DOPAFI-290611 format. One line per 3 residues: number of its first residue (from 0); for each residue y, x, z of C-alpha. Coordinates in steps of 0.05 Angstrom, whole numbers, plus 5000, padded with zeros to 4 digits. Each point is the difference from the previous one (the first is absolute). Layout:
REM DOPAFI-290611
NUM	Y X Z  ...
REM end
This chain:
REM DOPAFI-290611
0	3551 8871 4242  4936 5005 4959  4961 4975 5059
3	5043 4937 5004  4995 4987 4926  4925 4999 5005
6	5005 4940 5048  5046 4958 4957  4966 4943 4964
9	5035 4975 4938  4994 4924 4991  5031 4949 4954
12	5049 4958 5041  4988 4935 4964  4924 5009 5005
15	5005 5014 5075  5044 4938 5011  4951 4958 4960
18	4940 5025 5038  5033 4995 5068  5026 4930 4987
21	4932 4977 4974  4967 5027 5063  5051 4965 5044
24	4993 4935 4961  4924 4999 5006  5006 5015 5074
27	5045 4940 5010  4957 4956 4956  4932 5018 5031
30	5017 5021 5071  5057 4954 5019  5023 4940 4959
33	4940 4967 4967  4939 4966 5031  4927 5017 4987
36	4967 4946 4959  4939 5000 5047  5030 4986 5068
39	5070 4979 4978  5035 5049 5047  5052 5053 4991
42	4984 5067 5033  5048 4988 5058  4968 4932 5015
45	4930 5029 4997  5018 5056 5046  5033 4954 5051
48	4938 4955 5003  4953 5061 5006  5043 5030 5056
51	4998 4933 5036  4924 4999 4993  4995 5070 5030
54	5044 4976 5058  4950 4943 5011  5051 4945 4987
57	4951 4946 4978  5021 4927 5006  4964 4992 5067
60	5036 5061 5032  5070 5002 5031  5060 5015 4958
63	5026 5072 4997  5071 5025 4993  5022 5003 4927
66	5030 5069 5013  4930 5026 5018  4971 4972 4936
69	5056 5028 4957  4995 5067 5035  4925 5006 4988
72	5007 4978 4927  5056 5049 4986  4969 5059 5039
75	4931 4993 4970  5005 4967 4932  5069 4982 4973
78	5054 5053 5011  5055 4961 4964  5044 4976 5057
81	4992 4950 5056  5048 4947 4972  4959 4988 4937
84	4936 4996 5041  5030 4950 5048  5028 4958 4943
87	4931 4997 4969  4970 4981 5068  5051 4944 5009
90	4988 4974 4929  4925 4995 5012  5015 4953 5059
93	5045 4951 4961  4967 4933 4991  5056 4980 4953
96	4984 5059 4954  4924 5003 5003  4948 4945 4996
99	4955 5039 5048  5042 5046 5045  4964 5065 5015
102	5036 5017 5065  5007 4956 5062  5069 5016 5026
105	5024 4989 5071  5075 4999 5011  5058 4994 4952
108	4973 5015 4931  5059 4968 4963  5003 4932 4969
111	5004 4962 4934  5075 4996 5012  5009 5074 4987
114	5003 5024 5072  4973 5071 5005  4943 5019 5045
117	5015 5031 5068  4993 5076 5007  4928 5024 5000
120	5004 5019 5073  5009 4927 5019  4946 4967 4957
123	4924 5001 5004  4946 4988 4950  4925 4995 4987
126	4956 4985 4941  4994 4927 4977  4934 4966 4984
129	5020 5005 4926  5005 5075 5006  4928 5005 5025
132	4976 4974 4932  5028 5065 4972  4975 5045 5055
135	4930 4975 5019  4943 5049 4985  5049 5058 4995
138	4951 5041 5042  4942 4988 4953  5020 5050 4947
141	5017 4947 4948  5064 5034 4977  5020 5071 4987
144	5040 5038 5053  5049 5054 4976  5040 5053 5037
147	5069 4981 5026  5064 5036 4980  4985 5063 5042
150	4923 4993 4997  4996 4993 5075  4974 4929 4996
153	4960 4955 4954  5026 4933 4974  4969 4947 4956
156	5019 5003 4926  4992 4924 4999  4982 4948 5052
159	4934 4961 4993  5037 4935 4986  4955 4939 4995
162	5055 4950 4981  5044 5005 4937  5061 5022 5040
165	5041 5020 4939  5002 4929 4972  5002 4964 5067
168	5057 5039 5031  5033 5027 4938  5045 5061 5001
171	5066 5029 4976  5014 5073 4983  5049 5041 4959
174	4973 5065 4973  5030 5048 4948  5006 4965 4934
177	4958 4941 5022  4995 4946 5053  4948 4951 5026
180	5014 4929 5022  4937 4961 5016  5012 4931 5031
183	4958 4974 5058  4946 4949 4986  4962 4948 5040
186	4941 5033 5035  4952 4942 4987  5018 4997 4926
189	4993 5075 4990  4932 5000 5034  4978 4941 4956
192	5024 5041 4940  4958 5060 5021  4939 4957 5009
195	5011 4967 4932  5005 5070 4969  4935 5021 5035
198	4964 4938 4974  5027 5005 4929  5018 5072 4980
201	5025 4976 4932  5048 4949 5030  5068 4994 4965
204	5068 5003 5034  5015 4926 4986  4933 4984 5035
207	5018 5047 5057  5065 4962 5008  4962 4938 5020
210	4987 5038 5065  5062 5044 5004  5053 4952 4976
213	5062 5042 5014  5031 5045 5052  5006 4967 5068
216	5059 5025 5039  5000 4998 5077  5069 4969 4998
219	4977 4942 4955  5050 4977 4948  4985 4976 4930
222	4983 5040 4937  5037 4964 4944  4971 5036 4939
225	4926 4986 5008  4992 5005 4924  5015 5075 5002
228	4946 5017 5051  4943 5007 4949  5040 5053 4961
231	5017 5036 5065  4927 5002 5022  4977 5023 4931
234	5051 5056 4991  5013 5019 5073  5075 4992 4990
237	5050 4944 4999  5050 4961 5041  4989 4943 5048
240	5056 4952 5017  4995 4977 5071  5043 4946 5031
243	5013 4976 5071  4971 4934 5023  5047 4947 5026
246	5005 4928 5023  5058 4952 5004  5016 4967 5066
249	5055 4952 5022  5058 5036 5036  5060 4979 5041
252	5057 4955 4978  4965 4979 4936  4986 5070 4976
255	4932 5026 4977  4967 5065 5019  4959 5047 4956
258	4950 5033 5047  4968 5065 4976  4931 5005 5031
261	4971 5058 4961  5037 5059 4969  4980 5045 4941
264	4956 5059 5018  5055 5047 4973  5045 4975 5057
267	4948 5014 5054  5031 5048 5049  5070 4981 4974
270	5007 4928 5021  5065 5013 5037  5031 5028 4935
273	4975 4939 4963  5036 4954 5050  5062 5044 4998
276	5002 4996 4924  4997 4924 5003  5056 4999 5052
279	5044 5046 4959  4991 4958 4938  5021 4939 5040
282	5062 5036 5026  5018 5026 4930  4994 4930 4972
285	4945 5022 4951  4965 4936 5022  5054 4950 5017
288	4945 4949 5018  4977 5038 5062  5030 4977 5066
291	4964 5049 5047  4941 5049 5003  4958 5010 5063
294	4938 5040 5017  4957 4958 5047  4937 5042 4992
297	4954 5009 5060  4930 5021 5017  4977 4935 4968
300	5024 5023 4932  5059 5009 4954  5054 4947 4999
303	5064 5016 4963  5045 4938 4998  5051 4992 4943
306	5046 4940 5015  5024 4967 4936  5065 4962 4995
309	4998 4925 4989  4982 4971 4932  4981 5066 4968
312	4942 5011 4952  4946 5033 5043  4955 5017 4940
315	5057 5033 4963  5020 5040 5062  4928 5024 5009
318	4999 5023 4928  5064 5039 5013  4970 5031 5063
321	4938 5022 4962  5043 5029 4945  5052 5037 5041
324	4967 5018 5066  4936 5036 5023  4968 4931 5011
327	4968 5015 4933  4981 5071 4984  4957 5041 4953
330	4940 5041 5024  4981 5054 4949  4924 5009 4999
333	4970 5068 4983  4926 5007 5017  5003 5077 5004
336	4952 5038 5046  4966 5068 5004  4929 5010 4975
339	4968 5069 5002  5068 5033 5010  5031 4964 4941
342	5051 4943 5001  4973 4941 4958  5027 4931 4986
345	4944 4950 5012  4991 4927 4982  4971 4948 5047
348	4928 5008 4979  5001 5076 4999  5029 5001 5071
351	4942 4957 5024  4950 5042 4961  5026 5063 5034
354	4991 4967 5068  4930 4977 4982  4982 5070 4976
357	5025 5028 5067  4960 4948 5038  4938 5018 4961
360	5010 5073 5021  5016 4983 5073  4943 4951 5011
363	4950 5047 4966  5020 5056 5047  5000 4953 5060
366	4930 4976 4986  4976 5070 4985  5028 5019 5068
369	4966 4940 5033  4934 5016 4965  5002 5072 5023
372	5016 4979 5072  4945 4947 4999  4949 5050 4973
375	5019 5051 5053  4994 4948 5055  4934 4974 4973
378	4973 5071 5002  5019 5006 5074  4973 4931 5018
381	4933 5014 4966  4997 5066 5038  5014 4965 5067
384	4948 4947 4986  4948 5053 4983  5021 5040 5062
387	4986 4941 5046  4928 5000 4974  4989 5073 5020
390	5049 5002 5059  4949 5031 5047  4989 5058 4952
393	5075 5009 4992  5009 5003 5075  4945 5051 5006
396	5033 5042 4945  5067 4997 5036  4969 5018 5067
399	4963 5059 4969  5059 5027 4961  5049 5052 5026
402	5059 4978 4954  5024 4942 4958  4993 5044 4939
405	4927 5011 5016  4988 4925 5011  5037 4982 4936
408	4959 5050 4959  4936 4966 5025  5026 4931 4983
411	5022 5018 4930  4948 5052 4978  4942 4994 5050
414	5017 5071 5026  4965 5005 5068  5014 5074 5012
417	5010 5014 5075  4996 4926 5018  4952 4983 5057
420	4957 4938 4990  4955 4965 5051  4943 4992 4950
423	4973 5027 4935  5005 4930 4971  5075 4997 5013
426	5009 5069 4970  4963 4979 4936  5039 4935 4995
429	5066 5037 5009  4984 5043 4939  5003 4937 4957
432	5071 4979 5019  5050 5001 4942  5063 4963 5022
435	5063 5013 4960  5058 5040 5029  5041 4936 5010
438	4941 4964 5033  4986 5059 5046  5073 5002 5023
441	4998 4925 5014  4933 5006 5039  5027 5057 5042
444	5063 4959 5015  4960 4936 5015  5008 4969 5069
447	4938 4980 5038  5027 4929 5003  4983 4995 4925
450	4927 4997 5021  5009 4931 5030  4962 4948 4958
453	5063 4961 4983  5034 5062 4974  4940 5018 4957
456	5003 4929 4971  5073 5010 4984  4983 5063 4961
459	4950 4961 4958  5051 4946 4987  5053 5052 4981
462	4949 5031 4953  4990 4934 4964  5075 4987 4996
465	5013 5069 4972  4947 4990 4946  5034 4935 4980
468	5069 5033 4998  4974 5058 4959  4971 4950 4950
471	5066 4962 4999  5042 5063 4990  4953 5025 4945
474	5006 4933 4964  5077 5003 5003  5000 5071 4973
477	4949 4985 4946  5032 4937 4970  5074 4990 4982
480	4994 4925 5006  4977 5007 5072  5056 5050 5013
483	5052 4953 4970  4972 4944 5043  5013 5041 5062
486	5071 5016 4976  5014 4926 4986  4972 4980 5068
489	5048 5047 5036  5058 4979 4956  4988 4927 5019
492	5002 5020 5073  5068 5031 4988  5023 4938 4963
495	4982 4957 5061  5038 5049 5044  5063 5012 4959
498	5008 4943 4949  5061 4956 5008  5027 4942 4958
501	5043 5022 4940  5073 5005 5019  5033 5011 4932
504	5003 4940 4953  4997 5005 4924  5041 4962 4949
507	5030 5010 4931  5075 4987 5004  5053 5006 4947
510	5061 5044 5010  5045 4966 5050  5066 4973 4972
513	5057 4995 5048  5062 4958 4985  5055 5028 5043
516	5035 4948 5043  5070 5025 5011  5053 4958 5034
519	5062 5003 4956  5061 5026 5037  5064 5039 4985
522	4995 5075 5011  5043 5060 4987  4973 5066 4973
525	5039 5060 5024  4993 5068 4966  5037 5062 5024
528	5022 5059 4956  4935 5036 5016  4956 4943 4976
531	4977 4974 5067  4987 4925 4992  4992 4942 5048
534	5007 4925 5000  5037 4958 5052  5002 4925 5011
537	5067 4965 4994  5014 4996 5075  4987 5075 5009
540	5043 5017 4940  5058 4958 5024  5002 5037 5066
543	5011 5067 4965  5071 5028 5003  5039 5022 4939
546	4992 5073 5020  4924 4991 5003  5000 4967 4931
549	5041 5058 4971  4940 5045 5013  4961 4965 4944
552	5012 5014 4927  4964 4937 4978  4997 4931 5033
555	4959 4949 4961  4993 4927 5022  4930 4975 4983
558	4949 4946 5016  4939 5018 5040  4957 4975 4943
561	5038 5040 4948  4996 5069 4967  5045 5060 5001
564	5011 5034 4932  5019 5073 4991  5027 5028 4934
567	4998 5075 4988  5038 5046 4954  4934 5016 4966
570	4998 4928 4972  4948 4969 5046  5000 4940 5046
573	4960 5000 5065  4992 4940 5045  4970 4985 5067
576	4990 4937 5040  5052 4989 5054  4944 4983 5048
579	4975 5072 4992  5067 5030 5022  4995 5013 5076
582	5035 4947 5042  5039 5042 5049  5048 4996 5058
585	5072 5019 4987  4992 5069 5033  4936 5017 4962
588	5006 5052 4945  4953 4967 4951  4954 5030 4948
591	5016 5043 4940  5002 4958 4937  4957 5052 4965
594	4944 4984 5049  5004 4926 4984  4995 5005 4924
597	4980 5052 4949  5070 5023 4979  4982 5073 5006
600	5057 5047 4985  5038 4952 4954  5074 4987 5013
603	5012 4928 5025  5063 4970 4970  5002 4929 5027
606	4962 4953 5046  4998 4925 4989  4960 4940 5022
609	4960 4968 4944  5031 4932 5016  5068 5030 4981
612	4972 5033 4938  4967 4936 4976  5067 4965 4993
615	5037 5061 4973  5007 5047 4942  4996 5076 5006
618	5046 5048 4964  4965 5066 4983  5041 5062 4980
621	4964 5065 4983  5025 5072 5001  4992 5006 4925
624	5048 4942 4990  4956 4938 4989  5015 4933 5031
627	4968 4931 5004  4995 4936 5041  4932 4977 5024
630	4983 4933 5031  4973 5007 5072  4943 4953 4982
633	4969 5058 4961  4984 5035 5065  4956 4945 5028
636	4933 5035 5011  4947 5008 5052  4992 5074 4986
639	5030 5049 5050  5029 5044 4946  5022 4987 4927
642	5044 5033 4948  5070 4968 5005  5028 5025 4934
645	4985 5044 4940  5029 5070 5003  5003 5056 4949
648	4970 5067 5019  5047 5035 5049  5041 4937 5012
651	5011 4967 5068  5036 4939 5026  5071 5015 5021
654	5014 4932 5031  4973 4930 5011  5042 4939 5018
657	4972 4934 5023  5044 4943 4972  4998 4927 5018
660	5000 4947 4945  5073 4980 5015  5023 5073 4995
663	4967 5008 4932  5027 4935 4973  5071 5008 5027
666	5021 5049 4947  5041 5039 5051  4948 5054 5015
669	5014 5069 4974  4953 5059 4988  5026 5068 5021
672	4966 5066 4982  5014 5070 5027  4972 5065 4972
675	4984 5069 5027  5060 5029 4963  5047 4950 5034
678	5007 4952 4942  5002 4925 5011  4993 4937 4958
681	5009 4926 5014  4981 4938 4960  4984 4927 5012
684	4931 4982 5026  4996 4948 4945  4991 5057 4950
687	4933 5017 5031  4938 4968 4970  4944 4970 5041
690	4934 5033 4983  4928 5001 5026  4984 5050 5056
693	4959 5043 4952  5060 5008 4953  5039 5065 4997
696	5069 4967 4997  5061 5011 4955  5051 5057 4997
699	5050 4993 5057  5042 5062 4989  5005 5058 4951
702	4985 5065 5037  5008 5073 4985  4934 5037 4993
705	5006 5032 5069  5028 4938 5035  4965 4942 5034
708	5017 4937 5038  4996 5009 5075  5028 4933 5022
711	4994 4931 4968  5014 4932 5031  5029 4931 4988
714	5060 4981 5042  5044 4939 5008  5075 4996 4986
717	5016 5007 5074  4969 5069 5006  5053 5054 4996
720	4961 5064 5015  4929 5027 5000  4968 5060 5033
723	4955 5053 4971  4977 5064 5033  5055 4998 5052
726	5056 4986 4950  5040 4936 4998  5016 4980 4929
729	5047 4946 4974  4965 4942 4965  5067 4969 4980
732	5021 5061 4960  4938 5003 4958  5023 4974 4933
735	4955 4948 4968  4972 5019 4932  4942 4978 4957
738	4930 5012 5026  4973 5065 4970  5068 5035 4996
741	5016 5069 5028  5028 5003 5070  5067 5021 5028
744	5017 5045 5059  4988 4961 5064  5058 4998 5050
747	4992 5012 5075
REM end
């Protein structure tokens, strides 16, 4: 037991949870979800491209099965599951997601519609030309290589990217407690921005935006809040509103067609859902102006046709489509990337400065590598040229030596031990030889064909060329201006290769206002005892049998342009537009009324159309015995919820009756009240005062301290009984007394 207790480590649970979660969070942030600011790649993307490089899948080589690429990536570098690797591979091939796709896919790699890619065993891939701008010079030691997950392989910590991939292709990633959302930009504009930053290090962001105007999405569309872009680029955060592009064409039978030619970037990969949402809104009569929706897209481009009914306001309908459908959407920008193992939010200029700093490092290492190679080659060439001048002596040394080691020692140090020479002069001359190790190796490996006059001339020409290159490399390494000139030259080559015209337009548009065009027709709202609600047109309603109608506790005739009002026991009125109540078939169940408006857990007492209320008066009776009449005009409001009456603390509404003007004026209406203790009281409606809706009311009945009104209504002279809580009570036998009197025992 004592031995076991020695191995028990006591730790604080909360501290262990904190430490473990922090380690997990940093792992997700650094090793999974966020891109490196230098090459703009997440780890999985970098590993896929490196694995493809090792497989020799350059753009001029045949495609290779995606399963092989995924297998190599997972087995060597990224042990996090094949599906995530394949999804990343597919994403890097999408020309509707990236400005410069990094993978050249062969086979079914999905589509902008939302179709998924075929299984990895069916598709093939290779690197694109764009990917080579991230991978060139990988073998020159320009970037650090680190051990893989099991230290059996080496992988690059970052790729030697020579284009600003992070801004050009953008990225999206969700980490722990943070997320990145960098939109794609036009390659030509970004390269111009980098060059402007190289030429003027103190350039401001507004000046930079003369080159990099805004994001440029591969799907086109229009950014409608251009005025917000400066703030977004200065802070690294903000929201871009992007809208579909459309044209209006003449249709059939006098109709007009709205043709969507470019969709928002947020709908890329979900075009089918976009079309389905438009179709469902047409079927649900959200847009009564739409006659039909068709997707006529092809390889030539996107073409979504919205047929509009005759004589409808096209501009107004477009405003409605932008407001209620994904044809206008918001893209949240967050310029978050990893720098030196830390997530940082950058602005536009700092992103470019990080790229320039990385280029400075890369090009310096590249030219140091070139200079070293050139110096090594110059050393060999000089040795070969010198060797051709004493070739007879070298041949004599080789013939007189018994081993290569012996011959090499003579060439490098003039060591003639045990070497046989033909003459004393040759022996003395051999003692003066002092070739370098590298030169001696090249001489010993030299072919006799190199002694031809033309070959010797080539050596002299190569010598001159190498001297020029060494001078050039030394100038580049010795002067930042010359180094930046080289960087700019290569960037301009990439601009010629990858630049395309801007696809996304920029405007400043006000918030779209949509005036709903609803054809007025007679409808019936049917509500069952559970609160399921639906609307039927007149013809469907008239076909219902009496038994079917008995299933509904409320049937309210309304106009399609009207409003349904709900009054609750808690003293509130809620209303919703009839057009927002689902238009259903007779057999459909409908939608819960609580899902259509914010009633919450309040008890609904009555339903009424506002058209009925407008021409009526409402009788309110509360549990604490207050009563009043309120004109229906008081409830005319655009708000979805208002207070319908004033209530004391602990009081609720016991009953509400909607009374028409003739009923109020007739003098025949009677108010009946019934209490929890079984007492009742009746009096003429004419005794009730009309007050404002925010008035408390007047005393309707004198109640014992522990009693309260549970039923209150106004009835006509023809009503003989009323029902409460399963009991049928006699209205005729309720004796009329003055308002405010005590009640009498109600009779069954």
